[in-house]
N, C-alpha and C positions, 0 to 999 in steps of 0.2 A: 360733657352732658349737654343734651339739647337745650336750647333756650325755650321758655314756655311758649313763645309764639310759633314754634315749629313743631310742637308735640301734638300728636293726635289726642283726642279725649281719653282713649284707653291708656296710651303711654303716660299721660299726665296722672291718671288715676292710679296706675301701678307705682309711679314715683311717690305719690302722696301716701299710698298704702305702705310702701316701704319705709317712708318717714315715720308713720305711726308705729310700725314695728320697732324701728330703731329707738324711738322715744320710750317705748315700753321696756326695751332691753336696758336702757339707761336709767330706768326707774321713774319714768314719767307718771304723773298723777292721774291715771285713768284705769279703772278696773277691767274694761274691755279694750282690746287693741283697736278694733275697727267697728264692731257692731254698735257699740254705745256712742261712738263718735263718728258715725258714717258721714256726717256733713263735712267733716275735715277732709274726707276723701272725695266724695261725690254724693249729691242728693238723689242720684239715679241708682236704684238698687241693682238693676240689670248690669249697669256699668261696674258697680262695685263687685258683683259676683264674677264678672269677667276679669277684673283686676286680681281678685283672689286666685282665680284659676291660673293666671299668668305667673303670679308670684309663687304659687304652689305651696309645698309644705312650709315654706318660710313665713307664710301668713300667720302661722301658729308657733313661730320660733321661740318666743318667750316661754311658752309652755314646754316645748321640746327641750330647751336648755335648762329648765327649772328656774328661770328668772322669776316667773310668776305663774300661778295656776291658770289654765285656760278658762276664760269666762264662758258660761253656757251659751250666751248669745253669739259669741265668736264661733264656738263649735257648731251652732246651728247654721249660721251663714256659710261657714266653711263647707259643711256638708251639702248645703244647697248648691254651692258652686261645683262640687264634685258631681252631683246628680245632673246639673244643668249642662255641663260641658264634658260628656264622655268622649273618649277618643274615637274617631271614625276608624273603620277597618283599614284604611290606607294612611292612618295618622303617622306623623313623624316619630322618630325615636324619642325626641324631646317631649312630645305630647303624651306618648304612652307611658314613659317612665315618670313624668310629672304626675300623671293621674294615679299611677300605682303608688307613688310616694305619698300622695294626699290621702288615699284610702288607708294606708298603713299608719299614717300620722293620726288619723281619726281613731283607728283601732287602739293606738297607744294611749290616746288622751281622753277618749269618750267611751262610756259604757252604753250609750244610747244610740250609737251610729247604726244605720241600717244599710249602708252601702255594701255591696258584695265584696268579698275578698278575692280579687282577681289574681291570676298567676303573674309571676314576674315576667316582664318582657325579655326579649333576646339580649344576650351580651356578647355574641360572637364578634361584633364589630370592635369591641374594646381591644381584642388581640390583633386585629388586622389593620386598623386605621394608621396612617402615618402620624407621628407624634404631634405635628402641628394641628392636624385635623382632630385628633383625639383630644387635645387640650381645649380646642374650641367647643367640641361637643360636650365634654365634661363640665366646662364652665357654664354652659347652658343648663346643666343638671346639678349645679352646685348645691341646690336645696336638699339633695339626697346625701350630701357629705355631712352627716350629723353623728355626733356621739350618741351612745345609748340614752334613752329618756330616763331621767332620775326616778328612782323608785317612788319618791314622794309624790310625783305627779302622774304616775302611770295609772291608767284606768283599771287595769287588772294585773295582778301578780302572776297570772297564769297565761303565758304566751300561747297564741293560737296559730301564728304564722310569723315568718321572718319580719323583723322591724327594718326600718330604713338603715339603721346602723349595722344590720347583719345581712344586708341584701347581697344578691349575686353581683350587682353592679359594684358595690364596695370591694368585694372579693376580687373581681376582675380588674378593677383599677389598681388594686394592690400588686398586681403582676407587672404594672408599668409605671411604678413610682419614679424611676429615673427619667422616663420620657415626659411625665407630667412636670417634673422639676425643670426639664429643658424648656417645656412650654411656658412655665411660670417666668423664667428668665427672659424668654423671647417676648412675652407680653409686656413685661416691665420695660424692656428696651424700646418697644414699639409704642409705649405710653398707652397701652390698652388696659386701663385700670380695672374695668369690670371683669375682663377675662383674667387678669392677673389675680384679682381678689378671689375669683371662683376657683382658679387653679390652686392658689394658696390654701383655700379652704379644704380642697381635697387632700392636699399634702398634710394638713393638720390632723387628719384622721387615719392616715396610712402609716405603715411601718417602713423602716429602712430608708427614710429620707436622707439624702447625702448631707453629712455635716458641713461639707464645703459650700452648700447652698446658702447658708445663713438665713434660714426661713424667717425667723423672728424679726431680724433686721429688715428683710425684704418686705414683710407685711407692714412694718411701721413706715417704710418708704412709700408704699402704696397708699397708706392712710394719709400721709402728708400731702401726696400729690393728687389723689383722687377721692379722698374721703368726703368731699362735699356732695358726691352722688350718694343718695341714701341706699341704693342697692349695693354699692361698693362697701359702704359702712356696715350694712347688714352682714355681708359675707365676712368682713373682717371681725365683727363681733363673734360670729360662729367659729372662725378660725382661731381666734385667741382663746376661746373657751375650749376648743379641741386640744390646743397645745397645752393649756393649763391642766386639763384632765389627764393628758398623757404624762405630764410631770407629777401628777398626783396632788396638785394644789388647787384644783377647781373646787368650788364650793358645792 
C-alpha cells in the first residue's frame, strides 16, 4: 500500500472510506458508515463524493451483506455521488459497470432513489480477454461480486431489474471460473494482494471453483499478507461472506 506521503487526496480519501466500511462490517459503533462520520474521511464533501464513486457499490457493503441496515444519510450521499459522476460516452468498462452497480445497489436498498435504471453494459469482453487481463479487469470490478441482498434489508420485495448478484457480468464471469482461479494464484504469487482479494471475491460467488485451488486457505493467506490495506480487507470480508452463504452458514 502506498505511504500517506505519496497518496493523492482522492486516493487517501478512498482508503479512509474503505476503512470506515471495514469498521462497520466489523461492528464499529456508528450508525452511518460515512455520512455521519464524514470528517473521518474528509471535510470536503466533493472529495467524499468522488471517493464514494471510486469505491462504488462497496460504500454500502454493510447494507448489501446485511451486516447493518443502510443509514438514510449514507443512501443520500451515495445517490449524490451517482448523480455527480455519470460515466461519459467514452467511459471505461470499469466506470460504466461501477455506475451500473451503484444504481442497482440503490434500487436494492432505497425506496427513495431517483437515479434512472440504466441498461447493463456490454459483457462480450469477458469471453475474449486473456485470463491475465480478465483477472485484472474483474478485480477492478470486485464490488459487483456480491451475494443477493438479504430480504431483511431489501427496499422492496418486488424486483424491477436484475440486481448486482444476478447481473450479466456475474453470469459471464461464471463461464471463466477456471481462468479466474488461475488469475487468483498468479496474483498471490506476484504479491498483488488487492488483485488477489478481488479475484478471490469473484470466486466466492461463482460455481465450480476447483477444489484443488484451496480458496479458503488462499483467502486467509491474502489476509495475513495484505490485510492491512482496507480495500483488501473489504474484499476479504465480502469473499468470506460469499463462501459462508454458499455453505449455508451465513447469517
